[in-house]
N, C-alpha and C positions, 0 to 999 in steps of 0.2 A: 588105307592109304586117304581114299578118296573120304572116309570118312571123318580119319583127323585132321585131313586137312577143312572141312565143313565144321568140325568143332573148332578147330583155330581159328577159324573166319565170324565165325559168329559168337567167340568169345572176346578179339581182336574189334567187331564191331558192338560188341556188350560196351568194353567195357569205355568205348570213344561217344557213347552216345548224349551223353549232355552238350558233347561241343557240336554236333552232327543238326540239334533237334531244333525245331525253329520256339523261337518264342513265347508262350501263351499271350492269344491276345486277349482275353478277358480277364473281371477280376474273381472270376471261378468258377476253377475248373472241373470243380464234381455236378456245378449243375448235371441235374440229372435229362433224358432226354423226353418228349415225352411215348407213352406207350404209343400215343399214333403213328410216330415216327418207328417207335419198333415195330410192330407190326407193319407197316405198309414197303419197310425194309426186309421184314422177314418172309414176306411173299412173295417180293421181287427179287429172292437172295437165294430162295426155294426156287426159283418160274426158270433162276440163273443156272442153278444146278440139272434141272431136269435138262433145259436145253444145251446144255453141254456135255451129259452122258448122250442125248440124243447124234449129238455133233461126234462124238471120237463115231455115235455106231455107225454112224456119214461116214467119216472119210474112210474106218476102216473098212466099208464097204464099196471105196473109193478107190484106193487108193492098197489096201491089205495092209494085214496087222503086222506092223513090225516097227522096228525100237524109229527109225528115222522115221518113218509117216508119223510116229506120237508127239516128236521132238519139230514136226514141222504142224503138226493141228496146237501142238501146245503152244509155239511162236506163236499161230495165225490169231491166237486165243488172246493169248498177250499185248498183241500190237489194236488187237480189234479192244481192250479195253481202252487204252492211254491214246484213242483213237476219237473216243467216246469217251474221254474227258476232256478231252483238247475239244474237240466239238460241244462238248456242254460249256465250256469256258469261255465259249468265241458268242453262243446262239442264244444262254439262256435260255434253252427250255423247261416249260415245269415237267418234273417227274411224271403228272398222266404222263406228259406227251411223250415222256424217254417209253416207255408202260406202251403203248399203243404203238408207235415207231415199230418196237422192238417186234410185236407183235403183227404187223403189215408186214413186215420184210421176212417174219417167218415161213406167213405164206404164200409170199407173191416165192422164192427164193426154190422155197422145198416145193412149189408147185412147178416150178420148171425144172426140180430135179435130174426128173431122165434123160431133157432133155441137152442138160449140163451133162449128164454122166456120159453119153454117148459122145459129145465134143471130150469132154476128153480125154474116153481112149481113142477116137480117131485123130486127138492129138501126139499122146503118148506111140502112137506107133510107126508115126515118123523115127524112129529111128536113132531118137537123141541121145538114146544112151541111158544109164542112169541119172547121168551129174547133167542130160541135158535136160530132164524130167523135173526133177528138184524145182528151179523157177516157177511151171507148168503147175506144181503141185503146190510150189508154198500160195500162185495167182486162183485156184481153188478152193486153195481151203483157205483164203481171207475169204473168199465172195460167200462160198457155204455159213462163215461165222458171221456175217453183215448181222443180224440181231442183235450179238456181243455189242459191239459198237454202242446199240442204244443202249442195253443193260450194262455195260459200264460204264454210259451218260449217269444214270438212277440218282449210284449213292449220294456226288455231288451237287444233282440238281436239287433232289431230296433235304443237302442239311447247306443249301446255298446263304439260308439268314439266322446260321445258327455263328457261333462268334469264332470258333476255333474250327474247319473244318476239318486240318486236321486230327486233331484230339478224338474232337465227338465221331468222324469215320473208324478210326483205330477202336476204339471201343466197344462198336456197333461188331 
């Protein structure tokens, strides 16, 4: 039933896509992206994928491998990507700065991981129960996912000068 609901939603979105898509801003919809952009984004995407695997393993180590913990960590990742895009839109950092900040934040957050894990376990022992630990888990998941904020800003920063960011990022 859930699969059929997903198929129905996908078909409805596909059928109405012309009404919801923004109008193209550039006159050349097939302008190829430079090889430099594709390689840079490929490397940043690979770094993001490696980080995501490491991040999920870290969350499972800290919160235990349960479905609800996976959902919390996935939600934290989506929040981090959205915050990164928002930050890039306001601050307009260069692509290299986004990657440098991701690397520095990765080093800072994960060098403090033993202390953070101890703080989490101390807080979890307060007897809050499963519902009370959910905000605590979300807060720690967002903190551990800080590098993803900067990785989420990398794509808009790389394509800032392109004519249609939505179209080009979708192609990439």
